C-alpha positions in Angstrom: -22.8 -16.0 -8.9 -21.6 -14.2 -5.8 -18.3 -14.1 -4.0 -18.8 -15.6 -0.6 -15.6 -14.8 1.2 -11.8 -14.3 1.0 -9.6 -16.6 3.0 -6.3 -15.4 4.6 -3.9 -17.6 6.1 -2.9 -16.1 9.5 -0.4 -17.0 12.3 -2.9 -15.9 15.1 -6.6 -15.8 14.4 -7.3 -13.7 17.6 -4.7 -11.1 16.6 -6.1 -10.9 13.0 -9.7 -10.7 14.3 -8.7 -7.7 16.5 -7.0 -6.1 13.5 -10.1 -6.4 11.2 -12.5 -5.3 14.0 -10.9 -1.9 13.7 -12.6 -1.6 10.3 -16.1 -2.7 11.6 -15.8 -6.4 11.0 -17.3 -8.7 13.7 -16.6 -12.4 14.3 -19.6 -14.4 13.0 -18.7 -18.1 13.1 -15.9 -20.7 12.8 -15.0 -24.3 12.6 -12.0 -26.6 13.0 -10.5 -29.0 10.5 -7.6 -31.1 11.7 -4.8 -28.7 12.8 -6.6 -25.7 11.2 -9.0 -23.3 12.9 -11.2 -21.2 10.6 -12.8 -18.1 12.0 -15.0 -15.8 10.0 -15.5 -12.0 10.3 -18.0 -10.0 8.4 -19.0 -6.3 8.0 -22.5 -4.8 8.0 -22.6 -5.1 4.1 -21.9 -8.9 4.2 -18.3 -8.8 3.2 -16.8 -11.8 4.8 -13.2 -12.8 5.5 -12.1 -16.4 6.5 -9.1 -16.2 8.8 -7.4 -19.6 8.7 -4.9 -20.5 11.4 -2.9 -23.8 11.1 -0.9 -24.9 14.1 2.8 -24.2 13.6 2.5 -22.1 10.6 3.5 -18.5 11.3 5.1 -17.2 8.1 3.6 -17.2 4.6 4.9 -16.5 1.2 2.5 -14.0 -0.2 3.4 -15.0 -3.8 2.5 -13.1 -6.9 -1.1 -14.4 -7.3 -2.3 -12.3 -4.3 -2.0 -8.6 -4.3 -4.2 -6.8 -1.7 -7.6 -6.4 0.1 -9.3 -3.1 -0.5 -11.5 -1.5 2.1 -13.6 1.7 1.7 -13.1 4.1 4.7 -14.4 7.6 5.4 -11.0 9.2 6.0 -7.8 7.5 5.0 -5.4 9.7 7.0 -7.5 9.3 10.2 -7.7 5.5 9.6 -3.9 5.1 9.1 -3.5 7.1 12.4 -6.2 5.2 14.3 -5.6 1.6 13.2 -3.0 -0.6 14.7 -1.4 -1.6 11.5 1.9 -3.4 11.1 3.5 -1.3 8.4 2.8 1.4 5.8 3.4 0.1 2.3 2.2 3.3 0.5 1.7 6.5 2.3 -1.7 8.2 1.9 -2.1 10.2 -1.2 -4.3 11.0 -4.2 -5.0 8.5 -6.9 -6.5 10.8 -9.7 -7.1 7.8 -12.1 -9.4 6.2 -9.5 -10.9 9.5 -8.3 -9.8 8.4 -4.8 -7.4 9.1 -1.9 -5.7 5.8 -0.9 -3.0 4.3 1.3 -1.6 0.7 1.7 -1.0 -0.8 5.1 -0.1 -4.3 6.3 -2.1 -6.6 8.6 -0.5 -8.6 11.3 0.5 -11.4 8.7 1.9 -9.0 6.0 -1.3 -9.0 3.8 -1.5 -5.7 2.0 -4.7 -3.8 2.8 -5.6 -0.8 0.6 -7.7 2.0 2.3 -9.8 3.9 -0.2 -11.5 7.2 0.3 -13.6 8.0 -2.8 -13.3 11.7 -3.7 -16.7 11.9 -5.4 -19.6 10.5 -3.2 
């Protein structure tokens, strides 16, 4: 078994693609189904996100089943400064239990994105 992708409902697929491109994702393919446009971005390791934009839907209830998307970065502080995020949920700081330095930011639609800089590489 392998996980193929994670789907995020978004208000504006173009805006979301621009956000995730800042982490090295590139648009790979897409398709339309009724009022919904599905566009995919992937990184060099094959991690793929489906960005699903449905006409007229611009706000989403994040609910309690979804928590966050975690991305490994080389430098959390530099990434927070460089990336055009839409809010800081948790300021950069050490996570000793995970042996990492982390921060949480928001993407254009309010999805939480954890930035992880492993301390022992």
